[in-house]
N, C-alpha and C positions, 0 to 999 in steps of 0.2 A: 246465392243470396244477392239481392240487389244492393247497389252502392248509391249513396246519395250524390246528387249533382247540384252544384250551385253555379249560376251563370249571371252574366251582366252584359249590357250593351250601352254604348254611348255614341252619339252622332254629333257632327259639327260641320257647318258649312262655312268655309273661310273665303275671303276675297283674294287669297294668294292664288296665282294662276296654277292650274293643274300641272302644266309643263315644268314650272319651277320646282314644285314639291317633288314631282316624279324624278326630275333630274338630280336633285340633291340626294334623294334616297338611293338612287341607282349609283351615283358617283361616290358618295361618302359612306353609304350604308347606314342602317339604323343605329349602330354603335356610336356614330359620330354625334348623336343627339342625346343630351343628358336625360331628357324625359323618357326616351325609349330604352335607355340602358337598364332601367329597373326590371325589365322583362328578360334581359340577357340573351336567351337562346333563340335568336331570330334565324329563320331560314332566309335564303336568297330571295329577293323580290321576283315575283312571277307576274307576267302580263296575262290577264284572263278577261276576255270579252271587253276590251277597252279599259279595264280597270287594273290598277297595280295592287297586288295582294302580298302582304308579308305575314308570315305565321310564326308562332312560337309554340313549343311543346317541351315539357320537362316533367320529371317526377320529383316531388318534394315530400320527403318523409311518408311515402306511401300514397300520397294524393297526386293524381295526374292533373297537371295544369296545362291548358292549351288555349289558343285563341288566334285572332287575326286582326290585322289593321288593313282596311280596304280603302283605297283612294280612287275616286271616280271623278271624271270631269263634270262640271256643271257650268251653265252659261255665266254664272256669277263668280266662279272660282273653282275650288276643289272641295269635294264632299268627302269627309273623313268618317269612317265607321269603324268602331272598335268593339269587338266582342270577345269575351273570355269565359272560361268555365273551369271548375275544379270538380274532380270526381274522386270519391273514396271517403272512407270513414274519417280519416285524419283531416279531411277538408273542413270539418267543423271548426278545427283550430286555425287553419291557415287561410280560409276564405276572407276573413277580415284583413289579413296581411295583404292578400292580392288586391282587394278593393282599396286599401290604403295606398298601395303602389300605383294603382291605375286611376285613382280619383283625380279628376281634372287633367288627366294625361294629355288629352287632345288639346286643351287650352295651353298647356305648357309646351307642347310640340309646336303649335302655331306660333307661339312667342319666340321660339328658337329659329324659326324660318327667317 
């Protein structure tokens, strides 16, 4: 039987230098930022093709929640890309909660820098 999947994406270009954002995430980790704490189960930051990638993955009441925060350099600063998804029948109930936790997450994260 197929399982429903709900997904979202958000992007933001900030004037904060990529090296500054990357340094803070590597040194302090995502748990040091109040805005990123909502997703809780972050893996260690990984360098992939010149980008910094942080992922989260957890199971919440039978729904699998996963996603990533990707930071890449840009001539004007740092480009932030957030994507997430929920898979499973109970995701009908919890997707609104995921969107509520991640709504304007990138804006709040930049404000904490």
